[in-house]
C-alpha positions in Angstrom: 19.3 -55.9 -140.6 17.2 -53.8 -139.3 13.7 -53.7 -141.4 13.2 -49.9 -142.5 10.3 -48.1 -140.6 7.8 -46.3 -142.3 6.0 -42.4 -142.0 2.5 -41.9 -140.7 -0.2 -39.7 -140.9 -2.5 -38.6 -138.7 -5.1 -36.2 -139.1 -6.1 -34.8 -135.9 -9.1 -32.5 -134.4 -9.4 -29.4 -135.9 -11.6 -28.5 -132.8 -13.9 -30.8 -131.1 -10.9 -33.7 -130.0 -14.3 -36.2 -130.1 -13.0 -35.9 -134.2 -10.2 -38.0 -134.1 -10.6 -42.3 -135.6 -9.9 -45.0 -133.4 -7.4 -45.6 -136.0 -5.5 -42.9 -135.2 -5.4 -42.4 -131.6 -4.3 -46.9 -132.1 -1.8 -45.1 -134.6 -0.4 -42.7 -131.8 0.3 -45.0 -129.0 3.0 -47.6 -130.7 4.8 -45.0 -133.0 7.9 -44.7 -131.7 7.5 -40.7 -132.2 4.9 -38.0 -132.9 6.6 -35.0 -135.5 4.0 -32.3 -134.2 4.1 -28.3 -135.9 3.1 -28.0 -132.4 4.7 -29.8 -129.8 2.7 -28.0 -127.6 -0.4 -27.4 -128.3 0.0 -31.9 -130.0 0.6 -32.1 -125.8 -3.2 -31.4 -124.9 -4.4 -33.8 -127.6 -1.9 -36.7 -126.0 -2.8 -35.6 -122.5 -6.7 -36.1 -123.4 -6.0 -39.8 -124.1 -3.7 -40.3 -122.0 -1.2 -40.8 -124.4 3.1 -40.8 -123.4 5.2 -40.8 -126.5 8.6 -38.7 -127.6 7.6 -35.1 -129.3 9.4 -34.0 -132.6 9.4 -30.5 -133.7 8.3 -30.5 -137.1 7.5 -27.9 -138.5 7.7 -25.0 -141.6 10.5 -23.4 -139.8 12.5 -27.2 -139.4 12.1 -28.8 -142.2 14.4 -29.0 -144.2 16.5 -29.2 -141.9 15.2 -32.6 -140.1 15.1 -34.9 -143.5 17.7 -35.6 -142.9 17.3 -37.0 -139.9 14.7 -37.8 -140.3 15.3 -40.4 -142.8 18.0 -41.8 -140.4 16.0 -42.6 -137.7 12.9 -44.3 -140.3 15.8 -46.6 -142.1 16.7 -48.3 -139.1 13.4 -49.1 -138.1 11.8 -46.6 -136.6 8.2 -46.1 -137.2 6.7 -42.4 -137.5 3.2 -40.6 -137.7 3.1 -36.9 -138.5 0.3 -34.6 -137.1 0.4 -30.8 -138.1 -1.8 -29.0 -135.2 -5.0 -29.5 -136.3 -6.6 -31.4 -139.5 -4.8 -33.8 -142.4 -1.5 -33.3 -142.5 0.1 -31.2 -145.7 -2.7 -29.9 -146.1 -1.3 -26.0 -146.1 0.5 -27.5 -143.1 4.3 -28.8 -143.2 4.1 -32.8 -145.0 4.4 -32.8 -148.3 8.9 -31.9 -148.6 9.3 -35.5 -145.9 6.7 -37.5 -147.7 8.3 -37.4 -150.7 11.7 -37.3 -149.6 10.6 -41.0 -148.0 9.2 -42.1 -151.3 12.5 -41.4 -152.7 14.5 -43.4 -150.2 11.6 -45.9 -150.6 10.1 -46.3 -147.0 6.5 -46.9 -146.7 3.8 -43.7 -146.3 0.8 -43.9 -145.2 -2.0 -41.5 -144.7 -5.3 -41.9 -142.0 -8.1 -40.7 -143.2 -9.6 -38.2 -140.8 -10.0 -34.1 -140.2 -10.4 -32.3 -142.9 -11.0 -28.5 -142.2 -12.6 -27.4 -146.2 -14.5 -30.5 -146.4 -17.4 -30.1 -143.8 -17.5 -26.5 -145.3 -17.8 -27.7 -148.7 -20.4 -29.6 -147.9 -22.2 -27.2 -145.7 -22.0 -24.5 -148.2 -24.8 -25.8 -150.6 -22.4 -25.4 -153.7 -21.6 -27.8 -156.1 -19.5 -30.0 -154.6 -18.6 -32.9 -156.7 -15.4 -31.2 -159.0 -13.7 -27.6 -156.7 -10.5 -27.0 -156.4 -8.1 -26.2 -153.5 -6.6 -23.0 -152.8 -5.5 -22.8 -150.1 -3.7 -20.0 -148.1 -4.2 -17.0 -151.2 -1.2 -15.2 -151.7 -0.4 -11.8 -148.7 1.2 -9.6 -150.9 3.2 -11.3 -153.9 2.1 -12.9 -156.4 -1.7 -11.9 -154.7 -3.1 -9.4 -157.8 -1.8 -12.4 -159.5 -3.9 -14.9 -158.4 -7.6 -12.8 -158.2 -6.6 -12.5 -161.8 -6.8 -16.9 -162.6 -10.0 -16.6 -160.2 -11.7 -15.1 -163.1 -11.8 -18.1 -165.6 -12.8 -21.1 -162.8 -15.9 -23.1 -163.4 -14.6 -25.2 -160.2 -16.1 -24.7 -156.4 -13.2 -22.2 -155.1 -12.1 -23.8 -151.2 -10.0 -21.3 -149.2 -8.3 -20.9 -145.8 -8.3 -17.4 -144.6 -6.9 -15.5 -141.3 -10.1 -13.5 -139.6 -7.6 -10.7 -140.3 -7.2 -10.8 -144.0 -10.2 -12.2 -144.4 -12.7 -9.1 -145.7 -10.1 -7.4 -147.8 -9.8 -11.2 -150.0 -13.8 -11.0 -150.3 -14.0 -7.7 -150.8 -10.8 -8.8 -153.5 -12.9 -11.0 -154.6 -16.4 -9.1 -155.3 -13.9 -7.0 -157.2 -12.8 -9.7 -159.1 -15.7 -11.6 -160.4 -19.0 -9.7 -159.0 -20.7 -8.9 -156.2 -23.7 -11.4 -157.7 -21.0 -13.8 -157.5 -22.2 -16.7 -154.9 -19.9 -17.8 -152.0 -19.6 -19.3 -147.9 -17.9 -18.4 -145.2 -17.4 -21.0 -142.4 -15.6 -20.2 -139.2 -14.9 -22.3 -136.0 -16.0 -25.6 -137.8 -16.1 -28.2 -135.0 -16.1 -25.9 -131.9 -18.8 -24.3 -130.1 -19.2 -21.6 -131.9 -19.3 -22.8 -135.1 -20.9 -20.9 -137.7 -21.8 -20.8 -142.1 -23.2 -17.5 -143.9 -24.2 -17.7 -147.6 -24.7 -15.1 -149.3 -23.7 -13.1 -152.5 -19.9 -11.5 -152.2 -21.8 -8.5 -151.4 -24.1 -9.8 -148.6 -20.6 -11.7 -146.9 -18.9 -8.1 -146.8 -22.0 -6.4 -145.2 -22.8 -8.9 -142.8 -18.5 -8.3 -142.3 -18.2 -5.5 -141.4 -20.8 -5.9 -138.6 -19.8 -8.4 -137.4 -16.7 -9.6 -135.3 -14.1 -11.5 -137.5 -13.3 -14.3 -134.9 -12.0 -17.7 -135.3 -10.3 -19.4 -138.1 -12.1 -20.2 -142.1 -12.5 -21.4 -144.9 -14.7 -19.8 -148.0 -15.9 -21.3 -151.1 -16.5 -19.4 -153.6 -18.7 -20.6 -156.1 -16.2 -21.0 -159.8 -17.6 -19.0 -163.2 -21.2 -20.1 -165.0 
């Protein structure tokens, strides 16, 4: 009887390709196959480090359909590495469903430490980091107003991911619900050439991004209720 395989989650750089760990590279080199959110994006990383492995597409639109097949591969003894386009898999990216399915099937799961965008943004914000709540992306439409109402009484530092075309709208809604003097911090393009962090009150951040280009990927940190 063949030995059951293993699923290994491998964080990948959020910008600078040098931010992958030595252990992460070793896992990618030794895995039987790599599950990639976007095979084109992952290929750039693999080509940079001269790693040649089968790439299997695994993303938000096919993860439900893929799970049974992946469990068969793992049960047959394969070691599969799961990566997202950037950062740690399952943090606002696909991965949770497969991890849960593996655990239910008694298949071993490992997660390597590594890049996650909200950690440097939180540390650089100057806001309390001893207790915080990660909320990922706010709802785009349905449930958005309800989500903002729930934020009003949160006493911990709040961490969000946001897209460039919704950043200003989100800041304005946060000001509406939390008050214009609530402290916040916005980091964009972390680890990249144009990395930038702007700290201030919500109204100051709104003023800044009203007159400056909003480009890149954003992490928004907001102070909790005092």
